[in-house]
TORPALUM-379418 format. One record per residue (C-alpha): residue number from 1; residue in three letters; chain; x, y, z. Coordinates in nm, 4 decimals. Each point is the difference from the previous one (the first is absolute). Layout:
<nodes>
NODE/NUM/ala/A/X/Y/Z
...
</nodes>
This chain:
<nodes>
NODE/1/met/A/-2.0661/-0.5892/-1.2555
NODE/2/leu/A/0.2159/-0.2836/0.1341
NODE/3/thr/A/0.3055/-0.1256/-0.1821
NODE/4/arg/A/-0.0596/-0.2678/-0.2639
NODE/5/leu/A/0.0967/-0.3510/0.1061
NODE/6/val/A/0.0768/-0.3257/-0.1767
NODE/7/ala/A/-0.1714/-0.2939/0.1713
NODE/8/asp/A/0.2024/-0.2550/0.1931
NODE/9/glu/A/0.0108/-0.3716/-0.0839
NODE/10/gln/A/-0.3337/-0.0503/0.1783
NODE/11/gly/A/-0.1668/0.2756/-0.2022
NODE/12/arg/A/-0.0129/0.2439/0.2914
NODE/13/val/A/0.0701/0.3711/0.0261
NODE/14/gly/A/-0.0190/0.2102/0.3144
NODE/15/trp/A/0.1125/0.3366/0.1336
NODE/16/glu/A/0.0877/0.1361/0.3421
NODE/17/trp/A/0.0410/0.3644/0.0959
NODE/18/leu/A/-0.0067/0.2354/0.2984
NODE/19/ile/A/-0.3357/0.1685/0.0674
NODE/20/leu/A/0.0631/0.3455/0.1458
NODE/21/pro/A/-0.2070/0.1855/0.2638
NODE/22/ser/A/-0.0863/0.2464/-0.2786
NODE/23/ser/A/-0.1376/-0.2740/-0.2271
NODE/24/pro/A/-0.3792/0.0260/-0.0479
NODE/25/ser/A/-0.2356/-0.1951/0.2245
NODE/26/gly/A/-0.2907/-0.1971/-0.1397
NODE/27/asn/A/-0.0712/-0.2895/-0.2325
NODE/28/trp/A/0.2811/-0.0453/-0.2478
NODE/29/arg/A/-0.0889/-0.1707/-0.3266
NODE/30/ile/A/0.2937/-0.1747/-0.1631
NODE/31/thr/A/-0.0150/-0.1386/-0.3530
NODE/32/val/A/0.2674/-0.2250/-0.1486
NODE/33/tyr/A/0.0300/-0.0496/-0.3770
NODE/34/cys/A/0.1708/-0.3095/-0.1410
NODE/35/lys/A/0.1266/-0.0733/-0.3484
NODE/36/leu/A/0.1228/-0.3253/-0.1513
NODE/37/gly/A/0.0671/0.0096/-0.3714
NODE/38/gly/A/-0.3154/0.1387/-0.1582
NODE/39/arg/A/-0.2206/-0.0777/0.3005
NODE/40/his/A/-0.0977/0.2572/0.2634
NODE/41/ala/A/-0.1796/-0.0256/0.3339
NODE/42/his/A/-0.0529/0.2110/0.3107
NODE/43/ala/A/-0.1245/-0.0357/0.3560
NODE/44/thr/A/-0.1111/0.2553/0.2607
NODE/45/thr/A/-0.0065/-0.0114/0.3787
NODE/46/thr/A/-0.0929/0.2485/0.2725
NODE/47/val/A/0.1756/0.0458/0.3334
NODE/48/leu/A/-0.0746/0.2347/0.2911
NODE/49/val/A/0.3001/0.2148/0.0975
NODE/50/val/A/-0.0056/0.2276/0.3061
NODE/51/thr/A/0.2689/0.2661/0.0431
NODE/52/ala/A/0.0354/0.3303/0.1846
NODE/53/ser/A/-0.1003/0.1896/-0.3134
NODE/54/arg/A/-0.3512/0.1258/-0.0673
NODE/55/lys/A/0.0688/0.0538/-0.3673
NODE/56/arg/A/-0.1930/-0.1971/-0.2582
NODE/57/gly/A/0.2791/-0.0062/-0.2533
NODE/58/gly/A/0.3750/0.0142/-0.0347
NODE/59/pro/A/0.2984/-0.2353/-0.0211
NODE/60/ile/A/-0.0665/-0.3470/0.1383
NODE/61/gly/A/0.3419/-0.0045/0.1656
NODE/62/asp/A/0.3666/0.0709/-0.0449
NODE/63/pro/A/0.0738/-0.0810/-0.3663
NODE/64/thr/A/0.3660/-0.0698/0.0763
NODE/65/ser/A/-0.0952/-0.2820/0.2380
NODE/66/val/A/-0.1794/-0.2121/-0.2627
NODE/67/his/A/0.1579/-0.3400/-0.0574
NODE/68/pro/A/-0.1267/-0.3313/-0.1368
NODE/69/lys/A/-0.1147/-0.2719/0.2391
NODE/70/phe/A/-0.0523/-0.2432/-0.2871
NODE/71/gly/A/0.1348/0.0337/-0.3515
NODE/72/gln/A/0.2807/0.2079/-0.1433
NODE/73/ser/A/-0.0090/0.3758/-0.0381
NODE/74/ala/A/0.0670/0.1605/-0.3358
NODE/75/gly/A/0.1094/0.3270/0.1617
NODE/76/glu/A/0.0412/-0.0157/0.3753
NODE/77/gly/A/0.0222/0.3327/0.1697
NODE/78/gly/A/-0.2136/0.1223/-0.2834
NODE/79/gly/A/0.0164/0.3042/-0.2212
NODE/80/val/A/0.2841/0.1713/-0.1771
NODE/81/cys/A/0.3461/-0.0766/0.1377
NODE/82/gly/A/0.2031/0.2223/-0.2303
NODE/83/pro/A/0.3396/-0.1674/-0.0524
NODE/84/phe/A/-0.0549/-0.2446/0.2872
NODE/85/glu/A/-0.1290/-0.3557/0.0030
NODE/86/pro/A/-0.3515/-0.0570/0.1379
NODE/87/gly/A/-0.0010/-0.1611/0.3433
NODE/88/gln/A/0.3336/0.1486/0.1033
NODE/89/cys/A/0.0376/0.2440/0.2880
NODE/90/thr/A/0.1362/0.2535/-0.2477
NODE/91/cys/A/-0.3207/-0.0202/-0.2056
NODE/92/leu/A/-0.2046/0.1072/0.3012
NODE/93/ala/A/0.2509/0.2749/0.0848
NODE/94/tyr/A/-0.0343/0.1338/-0.3541
NODE/95/gln/A/-0.3791/-0.0223/0.0104
NODE/96/lys/A/-0.0168/0.1891/0.3285
NODE/97/arg/A/0.2850/0.2463/-0.0597
NODE/98/pro/A/0.0850/0.0306/-0.3718
NODE/99/asp/A/0.1295/0.3482/0.0788
NODE/100/val/A/0.3019/-0.1492/0.1796
NODE/101/tyr/A/0.1108/-0.1966/-0.3057
NODE/102/asn/A/-0.0894/0.2712/-0.2509
NODE/103/thr/A/0.1680/0.2813/0.1947
NODE/104/ala/A/0.3174/-0.1968/0.0717
NODE/105/val/A/0.0328/-0.1093/-0.3626
NODE/106/ala/A/-0.0602/0.3554/-0.1214
NODE/107/arg/A/0.2857/0.1118/0.2255
NODE/108/gly/A/0.2534/-0.2500/-0.1234
NODE/109/val/A/-0.0665/-0.3351/0.1698
NODE/110/pro/A/0.0035/-0.2768/-0.2643
NODE/111/ala/A/-0.3457/-0.1126/-0.1052
NODE/112/gly/A/0.1037/-0.3654/0.0184
NODE/113/gly/A/0.2780/-0.2457/-0.0587
NODE/114/thr/A/0.2344/-0.1915/0.2256
NODE/115/arg/A/0.2197/0.1432/0.2747
NODE/116/ala/A/0.3496/-0.0690/0.1271
NODE/117/ala/A/-0.1139/-0.2782/0.2374
NODE/118/gly/A/0.0019/-0.2349/-0.2989
NODE/119/pro/A/-0.2250/-0.1660/-0.2572
NODE/120/gly/A/-0.3564/-0.0368/0.1208
NODE/121/phe/A/0.0091/0.3094/0.2230
NODE/122/tyr/A/-0.1653/0.3122/-0.1322
NODE/123/val/A/0.0103/0.3756/0.0505
NODE/124/trp/A/-0.3579/0.0011/0.1306
NODE/125/asp/A/0.0034/-0.3080/0.2243
NODE/126/gly/A/-0.1995/0.0498/0.3195
NODE/127/glu/A/0.3013/0.0966/0.2110
NODE/128/gln/A/0.0999/0.2731/-0.2481
NODE/129/trp/A/-0.3103/0.2210/0.0229
NODE/130/leu/A/0.1236/0.2140/0.2881
NODE/131/val/A/0.3464/0.0674/-0.1412
NODE/132/asn/A/-0.1498/0.0640/-0.3436
NODE/133/ala/A/-0.2455/0.2459/0.1556
NODE/134/gln/A/0.2868/0.1772/0.1722
NODE/135/arg/A/0.1925/0.0202/-0.3277
NODE/136/gly/A/-0.3104/0.1590/-0.1498
NODE/137/gly/A/-0.0266/0.2585/0.2780
NODE/138/ile/A/-0.3131/-0.1523/0.1542
NODE/139/pro/A/-0.0194/0.0413/0.3798
NODE/140/thr/A/0.0551/-0.3089/0.2136
NODE/141/gly/A/0.0111/-0.0664/0.3724
NODE/142/ser/A/-0.0265/-0.2437/0.2862
NODE/143/gln/A/-0.3633/0.0501/0.1086
NODE/144/pro/A/-0.3099/-0.1565/-0.1571
NODE/145/val/A/-0.2723/0.2206/-0.1451
NODE/146/ala/A/-0.3023/-0.0862/-0.2127
NODE/147/gly/A/0.0818/0.0175/-0.3689
NODE/148/ala/A/0.3682/-0.0833/0.0395
NODE/149/leu/A/0.1869/-0.3019/-0.1294
NODE/150/val/A/0.1842/-0.2155/0.2539
NODE/151/val/A/0.3192/-0.1722/-0.1127
NODE/152/trp/A/0.1954/-0.2937/0.1407
NODE/153/gly/A/0.3366/-0.1395/-0.1090
NODE/154/ile/A/0.3644/0.1001/-0.0254
NODE/155/pro/A/0.0281/0.2353/-0.2976
NODE/156/asn/A/0.2242/-0.1062/-0.2863
NODE/157/ser/A/0.0393/-0.3502/0.1442
NODE/158/ala/A/-0.0415/-0.3325/-0.1780
NODE/159/ala/A/-0.3589/-0.0324/0.1236
NODE/160/tyr/A/-0.3407/0.1263/-0.1036
NODE/161/gly/A/-0.1368/0.1572/0.3171
NODE/162/his/A/-0.3629/0.1045/0.0284
NODE/163/val/A/-0.2143/0.3105/-0.0449
NODE/164/ala/A/-0.3563/0.0590/0.1221
NODE/165/tyr/A/-0.2515/0.2840/0.0291
NODE/166/val/A/-0.1072/0.1600/0.3275
NODE/167/glu/A/-0.3784/0.0267/0.0250
NODE/168/ala/A/0.0010/0.1273/0.3595
NODE/169/ala/A/0.2250/0.0192/0.3056
NODE/170/thr/A/-0.0673/0.0460/0.3696
NODE/171/ser/A/0.3633/-0.0376/0.1096
NODE/172/pro/A/0.3346/-0.1093/-0.1472
NODE/173/thr/A/-0.0814/-0.3570/0.1037
NODE/174/his/A/-0.3692/-0.0092/-0.1027
NODE/175/val/A/-0.0365/0.0622/-0.3718
NODE/176/leu/A/-0.2658/-0.1078/-0.2496
NODE/177/val/A/0.1808/-0.0989/-0.3185
NODE/178/ala/A/-0.1148/-0.1208/-0.3404
NODE/179/glu/A/0.2485/-0.2372/-0.1585
NODE/180/cys/A/0.0384/-0.2635/-0.2686
NODE/181/asn/A/0.2253/-0.3053/-0.0247
NODE/182/tyr/A/0.0580/-0.0062/0.3765
NODE/183/asp/A/-0.0147/-0.3808/-0.0272
NODE/184/phe/A/0.1988/-0.0324/-0.3263
NODE/185/gln/A/-0.3193/-0.1335/-0.1595
NODE/186/gly/A/-0.1293/0.3265/-0.1473
NODE/187/his/A/-0.2765/0.0389/0.2573
NODE/188/cys/A/-0.1049/0.3435/0.1236
NODE/189/arg/A/-0.1409/0.1121/0.3337
NODE/190/thr/A/-0.0640/0.2943/0.2292
NODE/191/ile/A/0.1103/-0.0631/0.3589
NODE/192/trp/A/0.0953/0.1753/0.3231
NODE/193/glu/A/0.3617/-0.0773/0.0781
NODE/194/asn/A/0.3134/0.1243/0.1746
NODE/195/pro/A/0.2442/0.1021/-0.2758
NODE/196/gln/A/0.2854/0.0054/0.2516
NODE/197/ala/A/-0.0485/-0.3722/0.0699
NODE/198/ala/A/0.1114/-0.0906/-0.3527
NODE/199/pro/A/0.3730/0.0061/-0.0739
NODE/200/his/A/0.1704/0.2928/-0.1715
NODE/201/leu/A/-0.2666/0.2696/0.0198
NODE/202/gln/A/0.1438/0.2871/-0.2051
NODE/203/gly/A/-0.2694/0.2595/0.0484
NODE/204/tyr/A/-0.2857/0.1765/-0.1759
NODE/205/val/A/-0.0417/0.1845/-0.3298
NODE/206/tyr/A/-0.2138/0.3121/0.0347
NODE/207/gly/A/-0.1222/0.2449/-0.2636
NODE/208/gly/A/-0.3283/-0.0387/-0.1863
NODE/209/pro/A/-0.2856/-0.0867/0.2401
NODE/210/ala/A/0.2504/-0.0196/0.2885
NODE/211/gly/A/0.1016/0.3636/-0.0426
NODE/212/asn/A/0.3263/0.0877/0.1730
NODE/213/gly/A/-0.0376/-0.2698/0.2608
NODE/214/pro/A/-0.1403/-0.0082/0.3541
NODE/215/ala/A/-0.1796/0.3173/0.1112
NODE/216/gly/A/0.2186/0.2228/0.2132
NODE/217/gly/A/0.3218/-0.1757/-0.1003
NODE/218/ala/A/0.2367/0.0415/-0.2883
NODE/219/pro/A/0.0818/-0.3100/-0.2040
NODE/220/ser/A/0.3466/-0.1105/-0.0846
NODE/221/thr/A/0.1008/0.1309/-0.3403
NODE/222/pro/A/0.3204/-0.0434/-0.1948
NODE/223/gly/A/0.2600/0.2588/0.0931
NODE/224/gly/A/-0.2050/0.1811/0.2621
NODE/225/ala/A/-0.1075/-0.0235/0.3603
NODE/226/gly/A/-0.3282/0.0838/0.1652
NODE/227/pro/A/-0.0319/0.1786/0.3341
NODE/228/gly/A/0.1746/-0.2017/0.2677
NODE/229/glu/A/0.1319/-0.2423/-0.2599
NODE/230/pro/A/0.3693/-0.0546/-0.0844
NODE/231/pro/A/0.1325/0.0929/-0.3452
NODE/232/gly/A/-0.1044/-0.2423/-0.2717
NODE/233/gly/A/-0.2972/-0.1302/0.1988
NODE/234/val/A/-0.0305/-0.3690/0.0724
NODE/235/pro/A/0.3070/-0.1766/-0.1447
NODE/236/asn/A/-0.0580/-0.2315/-0.2953
NODE/237/gly/A/0.0548/-0.3591/0.1022
NODE/238/ser/A/-0.1093/0.0324/0.3632
NODE/239/asn/A/-0.3033/-0.2146/0.0629
NODE/240/gln/A/-0.0929/0.0945/0.3511
NODE/241/gly/A/-0.0051/0.3506/0.1457
NODE/242/pro/A/0.2123/0.0616/0.3087
NODE/243/ser/A/-0.1282/-0.0565/0.3521
NODE/244/ile/A/0.1620/0.2091/0.2725
NODE/245/ala/A/0.0221/-0.0615/0.3759
NODE/246/ile/A/0.1448/0.2535/0.2453
NODE/247/asn/A/0.1357/-0.0977/0.3435
NODE/248/pro/A/-0.1106/0.2808/0.2359
NODE/249/ser/A/0.2767/-0.0821/0.2516
NODE/250/asn/A/0.2889/0.0793/-0.2333
NODE/251/gly/A/-0.1608/0.1539/-0.3085
NODE/252/leu/A/0.1329/-0.2759/-0.2239
NODE/253/ala/A/-0.2066/-0.0428/-0.3172
NODE/254/thr/A/-0.0127/-0.3324/-0.1814
NODE/255/ala/A/-0.1337/-0.0119/-0.3564
NODE/256/val/A/-0.0743/-0.3165/-0.1955
NODE/257/ala/A/-0.0758/-0.0192/-0.3730
NODE/258/glu/A/0.0008/-0.2860/-0.2467
NODE/259/gly/A/0.1317/-0.0083/-0.3552
NODE/260/pro/A/0.2853/-0.1257/-0.2186
NODE/261/ser/A/0.3449/0.0449/0.1512
NODE/262/asn/A/0.1643/0.3347/-0.0873
NODE/263/ser/A/-0.3329/0.1415/-0.1204
NODE/264/leu/A/-0.0934/0.1465/0.3400
NODE/265/tyr/A/0.1027/0.3532/0.0866
NODE/266/ala/A/-0.0245/0.1930/0.3256
NODE/267/tyr/A/-0.0748/0.3708/0.0259
NODE/268/trp/A/-0.0260/0.2074/0.3167
NODE/269/gln/A/-0.1248/0.3474/0.0789
NODE/270/glu/A/0.0349/0.2426/0.2883
NODE/271/pro/A/-0.3332/0.1633/0.0961
NODE/272/gly/A/-0.0620/0.2686/-0.2593
NODE/273/gly/A/0.3269/-0.0759/-0.1742
NODE/274/ala/A/0.0991/-0.1471/-0.3320
NODE/275/trp/A/0.0235/-0.3678/-0.0741
NODE/276/thr/A/0.3448/-0.1595/0.0383
NODE/277/gly/A/0.1032/-0.3123/-0.1867
NODE/278/pro/A/-0.0230/-0.2377/-0.1650
NODE/279/leu/A/0.1846/-0.2680/0.1915
NODE/280/gly/A/-0.0062/-0.3358/-0.1811
NODE/281/ile/A/-0.0832/-0.3033/0.2119
NODE/282/ala/A/0.0929/-0.3592/-0.0801
NODE/283/gly/A/-0.2278/-0.2726/0.1306
NODE/284/gly/A/0.0795/-0.1540/0.3417
NODE/285/arg/A/-0.1517/-0.3109/-0.1539
NODE/286/ala/A/-0.1501/-0.0579/-0.3426
NODE/287/gly/A/-0.2334/0.2846/-0.0840
NODE/288/leu/A/-0.0066/0.1489/0.3514
NODE/289/ala/A/0.1759/0.3132/0.1239
NODE/290/tyr/A/0.0226/0.1444/0.3492
</nodes>
């Protein structure tokens, strides 16, 4: 069932949504019911839809992508949003991964309320989901995996940030995400995008359907390091993992990472040895450290 709409000034309602390859092929019959005061009416139309699926039934598309083309939605992003407002990115995050909120709250993260950034900024704003997950002992990391949440923004800042759900990923720069309020209008969509192209990518929240993160690799978790990973994992506040170039003529290694000044830390390790560090790095220019 599509979300209920209130007609626009011209008496129109309309919906748009993403039809998935798994949506059923065949003739879809769509019926719209209208109500005005005590009067009721309905109309039915049929449309031929061809997808890669051979199934005769199933979801007609991604429910999180539904948004009104005409009229005003009474509950965009649809369904139960828990403590979050319908149409917000946090509503979708809760719908997809209620375990993140419930687990973090059960382990001491406040269930709501404002934060130190000031009035109008809340404990569960989009940019806070990764740090809240870490406070709740939920694994996080820097690589996308289906079932994870992806978070953008500078944690604890006077901004809202953004959180979305990873439907699929073929590489760190090619990720299918479901998100709401990407346009500040409450619309929802599912789209392939490069999360690294948006500013202030924090990382990914695993657990739940995402398990412990990418297969064969250990995620970053608070207070611990995976194999080949420095203590503490990926530092909070960095928004781009380091890239490293080695000059074969002199063995000089150059590493570049991006994040808030004084939030970047360098570790180094002899082959088979223990990690040494951290060495704090201040930005050579705003947000960039060499």
